[in-house]
N, C-alpha and C positions, 0 to 999 in steps of 0.2 A: 526247114524253118529256124529262123534265128531265135534262140531261146532267150537271149539278152533283150531283144525287142519284145518278146511276149512278157517278160518280167516287167519291163518298163511300162508296158501298156496295163498290166494288171495292177501294178502300184498307182498309176494314175487313176484307175477305177477305184481303188481302195481309198485314195486320198479324197475322192468325192464323197464317198459314203461314210468315211471316218468323221466327217463333220456332223453327222446325225448324232443326236443326244442318246439315243437307246442304242447301246453295243450291240445286242442281238439283232436288231432291226438292220443296223449297219452291216453286220457280218452276212445276214441273209441277203441284203441288197447287192454285195459283191457276188455272191454266188448266183443269184438269179441273173444278174447282168451277164456274167460269164456263159451260163447256161443258154440264155436266150440269143446272145449275140455272137458268141465265138463258135466256129465250126469245131467238130469233135476232135480233130487233129490238134487243134490248137490247145484245146483243154487237156488232152492226153499229154501233150509235150509239157505243159505246165506243171501237171500233176506229177510227171516222172521227174521233172527238175526239182520239184519240191521235196521228193522222196530222196533222190540221191545227193542233193546238196544241203538237206535238212533245212529247207526253207531259204538258205543262201541270202540272196539280195531282196527277197520278198519282205514287204512290210508285214507287221504283226497281224493287221486286220486281213490281209490276203491269205496269210498262212492259216489263220483261223477259219476263214471261209472255206478253204481247200480241205481242211481237216473236218469241220463240222458237216460239210455238204458233199463229202466225196462221192457217195453213191449217186448223187444227182448229176454230177458233173463228169463221172467216168464213164 
């Protein structure tokens, strides 16, 4: 799996939800979208990337969603 592609897709999802006025709702929206639409291998790869790269190229909202909802995504 190409982690750069996963990061790009996750950041696009984050950009969509980042427009919401309620930050908690936006973070939950990112996590819910990833949980509902991404297969477990994709989520696992993204979580592993976030840990080893300390978030790296992930946007702040995506990093927040991964941290706050790790149990649901992992």
